[in-house]
N, C-alpha and C positions, 0 to 999 in steps of 0.2 A: 302193764301187769304181767308178770312172768307166769309160766305154767304152774309153778309151785304156789304162787300167791293165789291164782285162780282156784286151784284144787282145794287149798285150805279154806278159802272164802266160801266155796260152794258146799263143802262138808259142814262147816259151821252153820250156814244158813239152813241146811237140811236137818240140823240138830243131831248130827251123828258124831260119835267119837271116832278116833282113828281105828280103834279095835272093831267097831261096828262096820265102818266102811270096808276094812280089810275082809271081814266076814262076808259082806255082800258080794264082793267081786272075786273072792277066793284067793287072797294073797295074805302074807303075814303083816302084822302091824308094823314091823320094822321097815317093810317096803313102803308103806304109806308115809312113815316118818322120813325116809330117805327122799321120797318124791317131794314132800312139803318143805324139806330143808334145802332143796335144789342141789342135792348131791347125786341125783339119778333121775331117770325118766322111764315111764312104763314102756314095755314092748307093745307092739301093735294090738295084740290080743287084749291086754289090759287097758290100753287106751280106748279101744272099742267098747269095753265093758263100762268104763267111766262115762264115755259118751252116751251110752244107753241109759245108765243110771241117772245122770243129771239132765238128760234130754237136751244136750247140746251137741253140735257136730265136733268132729276131731279137729277140723280147721279152727273152730272157735276156741277150743282148748289150747291150741298151739299158736294162734295168730293174734298178736296185740291189735293189729289194724282192724280185724273183723270184730273183735270185742268192742272196740271203741265205736265202730260203725253201728253195731247193733244197739248201743245205748243212745246214740245221738242222731242218727239219720232215719227219717220217716218220710213216707210218700206225701203225707198231707200234714200241714201245720197251720196254726193260727197263733200269732204272737201279739201281745198287748204290752206296751211299755208306758211308764209314767215317771216323770222326773220328780224327785224330792230333794230338799236341801237342809233338812233338820231331823232330829231324832223323833221317831213315831212309834206309837203302839198300833198293832195290827190285829184286825178281827177278820178272819177269812171263813166264808161259807162256800165250800168248793164242790158240794154235791157228790156225785159218784164218779169213779174212775177205776181203771184197771190198776194204776199205780200213781202215787203222788211222790214226787221228789221235791223236798223243801230244803233250800240251801241258802247260804250267804255268799256274797262275792264282793270284790272291790269295784265299786262303781257308784253311780248316783241315780239309777233307775230301778223301779220295780219292774220285773219281767215275769209275765204270766204266759207260758207257752203250752198250748194244747197240741198233741201230736197223735197220729194214727197211721197205720199202714193199710187200713181197710175202709175208712170213712171219708169218702170224697167230699161229702157235704159238711165237713167239720166246721168251716167258718160260718155257715148259715144256721147250723143246728145248735150253736152255743153262743152265749153272750157273756163277755167278761166286763164287769162294771167295777170301777175303782172310784170311791168317794173319799175326798180328802178334807179333813178339818184341821184345826190348828195343830193338834198333837196326836191325831188319830187317823188311821187309814182303814176303810172297809173294802174288802175284796170279795165280790160275789160272782159265782159262775152259775148261770141259769141255762136251762135247756129250752129249745124252741122246736117248732115244726113236728111235734109229736115224738121227739127223741125221748126215749125212756132211760131211767137210771140203770136198768139191766143192760141195755145196749152200751151205755157209757162205760159201765164196769167191764165189759168185754173188749171194747175197742179203743178207749181213749187213755192216753197218758197225760198227766198234768205235771209241769215243771214250774215251780215258783222260786224265783231268785230275788232276794232282798239285799239292799246295800248294807254291808256289814257295819259301816260307820253310823247308820241311822236306825238301828234296831233297839227298841226298848223291850216291851213284852209282846208276846204273840198268843192269840187264841185262834185255833184252826179246827174246822169241822169237815170231815171227809168220810165217805163210805167207799172203801177201796180194797182191792185184793192185797195190796201191799203198800207200806209207807216207808220212805227212806228220809232220814234227817241227817244232813251232812254239812260240815264246814260252817257251822252256825254257832255264834257266841250270843247267848240270849239269857237275860236274868231269869225269865220264866217263860216256858213254852207249854201251853195247855193244849193237848191234842185230844179232841173228842172224836172218836172214830169207831167204825165197825170194820175191823180188819183182823186177819189171822197172822200177819207177818209185819214186823217192824225191824228196820235196820238203823242203827245209830253209829255214825262215823264222823268224828271230828266235831261233835257237839260239846259245847262248854256252857254249863248253867244248870238250871232245874227243868227237867222234862216231866210233865204230868201226862200220863196216858189214861184216858177215861174210856174203857171198853169192856163190855160184858161178854165178849167172845173169848174162847181159848186162843191165846196168842203164843207165837214163837218170836221172842225178841233177841236180836243178835247185836251185842255191843262190840263193835270193832275197836272202839275206844271208850273209856269211861272217865269223865272229868266233870264231876258235879253230882247231881242227884237224878235218879230215875224213880219216879213214883208211879206205881201201878194201882189204879183204882178200879175194882171189879166187884160184881155181884154174881155169885154162883158160877164161877169160872175157874179153870185150871190153866195156868200159863207157865212158860219156861223163859228164863232169861239167861243167855250165855255171855259170860264176862271174859275179858282178855286174860291171857296167861299173866300171872304175877300182879294182876290189878288188885289193889287193896280197897276194901269198902266196908262200911258198917251196914248191917241188915236191920231193918226196923219193921215190926209187924204191928199193925193197928186194926181197929175194926172189931167185928163180931164173927167168931167162928173162922178166922183166917189162920193160915199156917204157911211156914216157909221151910223147905227142905233143900238138900244139897246133893249134887252129883259131880263126880270126877270121872272123866272119860266114859260116860254112859252108865256108871255104877253109883249106887247110893253111897254117900260119903258123910263124914262128920262135918260139922259147921266150920267153914274156912273163912268166915267173915272176921273183920278186925275191929276192935272197939275204937271209937273216937277217930275214925278215918274221915278225911275231908270228902271222900266219895260216899254216897249213900244209895242203897237200894231199899225202897220202902213199898210195902203192900198195905193197901187200905181197902175197906169195903166189908162185905158180908159173905160168909160161907165160900171163901175162895182160897185157892192154893197157888203158891208160887214156887217153882223149882229153880234154884240158882245153880247153873252148871258151868263147869270149866273144863276145857280140853287141853291136855298137855301136848 
């Protein structure tokens, strides 16, 4: 990932427009545009400002190798694999974690990987159980030895990889600081969660998010439907540039509004699009935003 791609991704995940980011570090919006288009790079003063704002080192901003290492290498790991050979429905009860990354891949094994940089007793404090029936897989992660959900949310990452050729429908329950769904083609994924942050990247199908917390949802890609089911919550969903979608509002006392570059905007949804963003529930608001 280039510096330009990293900067754009971090800005969107933080829910900032180019104008807002420029204001925070004291530069023009044109400078941000130039950096994100890979036609320029910040001087050291601005690079340090970005580093402080997004809480990453300058090396991490500039080094592909360090970014990859940060995402994949941990001091302690526990990996559970299970072979399958036909299409399955999945029911996952994953407990608590700092982050869940749920993805598809080309293979024939279910892979459940727990990772931490601080928890040396990872393998003894968690148990991964996989039950297989004819057309159904149950995946459960339970805690042992007095491990609390609060500690799990602080110290443990969960990576679940499913064989792309053997995915039917998925139900997943997780209490996490953040959830990322990527490279997954699924007729229906129902995510029951307590989280403030969801990233969607390379997902194709219908994604239902059941969550009563205020969320920031970042769609790096939009291909199918994203259904947000909430009660008494206010959430934001950021859609890709030029992505077409139909907005649907259901439930009681729900509302949908729009923002462009951090400012209130007119409805920019499109009737009868193949892509759908839907709000369901009671007394909830959804802000659909787009950054140019």
